VOBA-1610 file (N, C-alpha, C; in pm, whole numbers, padded with zeros to 5 digits, always signed):
BEGIN
Met-00098-01606+00403Met-00218-01527+00416Met-00230-01433+00298Lys-00342-01435+00229Lys-00363-01349+00115Lys-00406-01211+00164Glu-00338-01107+00117Glu-00368-00972+00160Glu-00490-00918+00086Glu-00575-00846+00156Glu-00694-00788+00095Glu-00657-00655+00031Phe-00712-00630-00085Phe-00689-00505-00156Phe-00820-00429-00165Gln-00812-00297-00171Gln-00932-00216-00182Gln-01002-00243-00315Met-00928-00261-00420Met-00986-00287-00551Met-00987-00438-00574Thr-01100-00491-00618Thr-01106-00634-00644Thr-01046-00664-00780Tyr-01001-00785-00796Tyr-00939-00827-00922Tyr-00969-00973-00944Lys-00936-01021-01062Lys-00956-01161-01096Lys-00828-01212-01160Thr-00794-01336-01132Thr-00678-01396-01197Thr-00726-01499-01297Gly-00648-01517-01400Gly-00682-01616-01501Gly-00586-01610-01618Ser-00603-01704-01707Ser-00516-01710-01825Ser-00567-01612-01931Ile-00487-01595-02034Ile-00528-01512-02147Ile-00656-01569-02208Gly-00666-01702-02216Gly-00786-01766-02269Gly-00910-01733-02186Asp-00895-01734-02052Asp-01007-01698-01964Asp-01051-01554-01991Phe-00953-01466-02004Phe-00983-01325-02029Phe-01052-01308-02165Met-01005-01380-02265Met-01066-01370-02399Met-01211-01420-02395Arg-01237-01531-02326Arg-01373-01582-02316Arg-01464-01482-02245Trp-01414-01423-02137Trp-01491-01323-02064Trp-01519-01202-02153Thr-01419-01156-02228Thr-01436-01041-02317Thr-01543-01070-02423Lys-01539-01188-02482Lys-01640-01224-02583Lys-01780-01227-02522Gln-01790-01277-02399Gln-01919-01281-02331Gln-01972-01140-02306Val-01884-01049-02265Val-01924-00912-02236Val-01968-00840-02364Val-01903-00870-02476Val-01940-00808-02602Val-02083-00849-02639Thr-02116-00974-02617Thr-02251-01020-02652Thr-02354-00987-02544Asp-02310-00977-02418Asp-02401-00948-02307Asp-02333-00853-02209Pro-02336-00720-02235Pro-02265-00623-02150Pro-02305-00627-02003Val-02426-00670-01971Val-02471-00678-01832Val-02387-00778-01754Ala-02328-00877-01823Ala-02246-00980-01757Ala-02123-00920-01688Ala-02081-00803-01731Ala-01960-00740-01674Ala-01991-00657-01551Lys-02120-00641-01520Lys-02158-00550-01411Lys-02089-00580-01278Asp-02088-00703-01234Asp-02031-00739-01103Asp-01896-00810-01114Thr-01831-00797-01227Thr-01703-00863-01248Thr-01589-00763-01229Pro-01482-00802-01161Pro-01368-00712-01145Pro-01316-00663-01280Lys-01273-00539-01283Lys-01225-00478-01407Lys-01075-00497-01428Arg-01006-00547-01328Arg-00861-00569-01339Arg-00834-00718-01337Trp-00758-00763-01434Trp-00723-00904-01447Trp-00573-00919-01438Phe-00528-01028-01374Phe-00386-01059-01363Phe-00365-01207-01389Asp-00243-01242-01427Asp-00214-01382-01454Asp-00205-01466-01327Asn-00166-01402-01215Asn-00160-01474-01088Asn-00167-01377-00971Asp-00179-01429-00849Asp-00191-01344-00730Asp-00065-01264-00703Glu+00051-01318-00736Glu+00178-01247-00712Glu+00184-01119-00797Thr+00144-01129-00922Thr+00142-01012-01010Thr+00042-00909-00958Ala-00073-00957-00912Ala-00175-00866-00857Ala-00122-00794-00734Ala-00055-00867-00645Ala-00002-00807-00523Ala+00101-00700-00556Lys+00184-00725-00655Lys+00285-00627-00694Lys+00220-00502-00751Ser+00119-00521-00832Ser+00052-00408-00895Ser-00038-00331-00800Leu-00107-00402-00710Leu-00205-00340-00622Leu-00154-00320-00480Gly-00024-00322-00460Gly+00034-00314-00327Gly-00004-00192-00247Thr-00044-00084-00312Thr-00085+00036-00242Thr-00179+00114-00330Ser-00265+00190-00266Ser-00357+00274-00342Ser-00299+00413-00363Ala-00182+00441-00306Ala-00120+00573-00318Ala-00068+00594-00460Ser-00090+00712-00511Ser-00037+00745-00643Ser+00113+00767-00631Pro+00185+00756-00742Pro+00329+00784-00737Pro+00358+00926-00686Glu+00277+01021-00727Glu+00297+01160-00683Glu+00280+01173-00532Ala+00175+01108-00478Ala+00151+01112-00334Ala+00263+01042-00258Met+00314+00932-00315Met+00421+00858-00250Met+00549+00941-00244Val+00579+01014-00350Val+00699+01100-00351Val+00687+01205-00241Lys+00569+01266-00227Lys+00550+01366-00121Lys+00559+01302+00017Leu+00503+01183+00031Leu+00502+01114+00159Leu+00643+01074+00203Leu+00728+01042+00107Leu+00864+00998+00139Leu+00964+01112+00132Ser+00928+01223+00194Ser+01018+01339+00201Ser+01139+01302+00289Pro+01247+01379+00279Pro+01363+01350+00365Pro+01327+01346+00514Glu+01240+01436+00559Glu+01199+01439+00699Glu+01124+01310+00736Asn+01038+01262+00646Asn+00962+01140+00673Asn+01048+01015+00661Leu+01151+01019+00579Leu+01244+00905+00572Leu+01318+00889+00705Val+01354+01001+00767Val+01416+00997+00901Val+01316+00938+01000Leu+01190+00980+00991Leu+01085+00928+01078Leu+01074+00776+01063Leu+01071+00727+00940Leu+01061+00583+00917Leu+01182+00508+00972His+01300+00566+00956His+01421+00503+01010His+01412+00491+01163Ile+01365+00596+01227Ile+01353+00594+01374Ile+01248+00491+01418Ile+01137+00484+01346Ile+01035+00383+01379Ile+01094+00243+01367Gly+01172+00221+01261Gly+01230+00089+01239Gly+01341+00052+01336Thr+01420+00149+01379Thr+01533+00117+01466Thr+01501+00133+01616Glu+01427+00236+01651Glu+01398+00263+01793Glu+01274+00190+01844Arg+01180+00159+01755Arg+01055+00091+01789Arg+00988+00154+01911Pro+00948+00282+01901Pro+00885+00348+02015Pro+00753+00280+02053Asp+00721+00283+02183Asp+00604+00213+02234Asp+00472+00287+02211Tyr+00479+00416+02186Tyr+00357+00492+02163Tyr+00390+00620+02089Leu+00287+00687+02042Leu+00302+00805+01957Leu+00376+00919+02028Arg+00347+00940+02154Arg+00411+01050+02228Arg+00563+01030+02234Ala+00607+00906+02253Ala+00752+00878+02256Ala+00814+00905+02119Leu+00744+00868+02013Leu+00795+00895+01878Leu+00801+01044+01852Ala+00698+01118+01894Ala+00696+01263+01875Ala+00816+01329+01943Ala+00851+01281+02062Ala+00967+01335+02133Ala+01097+01303+02059Leu+01106+01183+02002Leu+01227+01143+01929Leu+01250+01225+01803Val+01140+01259+01732Val+01154+01329+01604Val+01126+01479+01615His+01092+01526+01735His+01066+01668+01760His+00955+01722+01671Arg+00842+01648+01669Arg+00725+01690+01593Arg+00602+01683+01683Lys+00501+01763+01652Lys+00376+01760+01728Lys+00304+01629+01702Glu+00238+01579+01806Glu+00165+01452+01794Glu+00057+01457+01686Ser-00015+01569+01678Ser-00124+01579+01580Ser-00069+01571+01437Asn+00041+01640+01412Asn+00104+01637+01280Asn+00156+01497+01250Leu+00219+01438+01348Leu+00275+01304+01334Leu+00165+01200+01311Ser+00054+01215+01380Ser-00058+01124+01365Ser-00112+01127+01221Arg-00125+01245+01163Arg-00173+01257+01024Arg-00076+01191+00928Thr+00053+01215+00948Thr+00155+01156+00861Thr+00152+01004+00871Leu+00144+00951+00993Leu+00142+00806+01013Leu+00016+00744+00953Lys-00096+00815+00958Lys-00219+00765+00897Lys-00200+00750+00746Lys-00138+00848+00683Lys-00112+00840+00539Lys-00015+00726+00508Met+00086+00708+00592Met+00182+00599+00572Met+00113+00463+00591His+00018+00457+00683His-00058+00334+00704His-00142+00303+00580Glu-00210+00404+00527Glu-00292+00386+00407Glu-00207+00344+00286Ala-00081+00388+00284Ala+00009+00352+00174Ala+00071+00214+00194Gly+00052+00153+00312Gly+00105+00020+00337Gly+00248+00017+00387Ile+00293+00127+00442Ile+00432+00137+00490Ile+00441+00114+00641Val+00342+00161+00714Val+00341+00155+00860Val+00213+00088+00906Asp+00222+00014+01015Asp+00104-00041+01080Asp+00113-00005+01228Phe+00011-00038+01303Phe+00009-00004+01445Phe-00012-00129+01528Glu+00068-00139+01634Glu+00056-00247+01731Glu-00026-00191+01847Val-00132-00261+01882Val-00220-00213+01988Val-00155-00240+02123Gly-00151-00136+02206Gly-00093-00146+02339Gly-00200-00129+02445Pro-00159-00106+02569Pro-00256-00087+02677Pro-00339+00040+02656Gly-00464+00034+02698Gly-00552+00150+02681Gly-00576+00176+02533Arg-00561+00301+02494Arg-00579+00337+02352Arg-00446+00358+02283Met-00337+00317+02346Met-00206+00338+02287Met-00183+00247+02167Arg-00122+00306+02066Arg-00086+00230+01946Arg+00060+00261+01914Ala+00137+00156+01896Ala+00279+00172+01865Ala+00298+00159+01714Pro+00357+00261+01650Pro+00381+00252+01506Pro+00490+00150+01476Arg+00469+00069+01373Arg+00566-00032+01332Arg+00587-00024+01182Leu+00711-00029+01143Leu+00748-00027+01002Leu+00721-00165+00944Ile+00634-00173+00842Ile+00602-00302+00783Ile+00654-00316+00640Ala+00701-00207+00582Ala+00757-00212+00447Ala+00908-00209+00456Arg+00972-00276+00365Arg+01118-00275+00362Arg+01169-00187+00248Arg+01091-00180+00141Arg+01135-00106+00023Arg+01013-00056-00052Val+01023+00064-00109Val+00918+00121-00193Val+00979+00144-00330Thr+00910+00097-00433Thr+00958+00113-00569Thr+00857+00195-00648Leu+00905+00299-00713Leu+00821+00382-00800Leu+00861+00352-00944Asp+00766+00306-01021Asp+00789+00280-01163Asp+00708+00385-01239Leu+00774+00492-01280Leu+00705+00605-01340Leu+00703+00593-01492Asp+00583+00599-01549Asp+00566+00599-01694Asp+00559+00746-01736Leu+00664+00795-01796Leu+00671+00936-01833Leu+00587+00971-01955Met+00537+00869-02024Met+00460+00893-02146Met+00312+00858-02133Gly+00269+00813-02015Gly+00129+00774-02004Gly+00088+00746-01862Pro-00030+00687-01845Pro-00085+00665-01711Pro-00042+00534-01647Gly+00063+00470-01696Gly+00100+00338-01647Gly+00194+00336-01529Ser+00202+00442-01449Ser+00291+00443-01333Ser+00240+00349-01225Val+00334+00286-01153Val+00300+00187-01050Val+00385+00211-00927Val+00325+00198-00810Val+00397+00201-00683Val+00387+00061-00625Ser+00500+00002-00589Ser+00495-00129-00524Ser+00568-00122-00390Ile+00516-00194-00294Ile+00569-00196-00158Ile+00622-00336-00131Glu+00747-00343-00088Glu+00807-00473-00053Glu+00808-00487+00098Arg+00745-00593+00146Arg+00742-00620+00288Arg+00823-00744+00317Pro+00898-00746+00428Pro+00973-00867+00461Pro+00876-00980+00490Glu+00917-01101+00458Glu+00832-01216+00484Glu+00829-01245+00634Val+00711-01271+00686Val+00694-01304+00826Val+00730-01451+00845Arg+00816-01477+00944Arg+00860-01615+00969Arg+00816-01662+01102
//
C-alpha cells in the first residue's frame, strides 16, 4: 500500500527532470500544477517525506518524558486514553495534545474502539534525524515495521 503524503511529488529519471526543466524554462505556466519535489523512486520519496515535522519539532516531541510514554504505549498497549493517562500519571487533555502531535509526526496512530474510544498504538519503530548544520537540508525519517 502506497502511503499518502501531504506534499505531492513526482518520480522520474534525471532525463525526465531535465526535459521538464527545459519545458518550464520555455513555458513557465507548465509548472503551475506540477509537483515541485522530484525523486528517483517511491522509496526515496517515502524516506524524505516520511513526516512533516521539522527536526526541531521532533527533538521537542521526543523528550525523555515522551519517550517513556511511547515505551508504555508499545509495551502495555492501553485500550483507551484514560488508561494510558493513569499509567503515565498525566492529565488526559495534556496527553491528548501530545498524542495528536505524535500522530501528525507519524509515530502514533489510533485504533477505534467501542463508542468514541480510541486506543493509541505505536506505529514507528525508529526515528532518524539527519541534521544539516550548514544549511536547510535537515531531514526527519520515520521507520515503521513492515506489516505482515
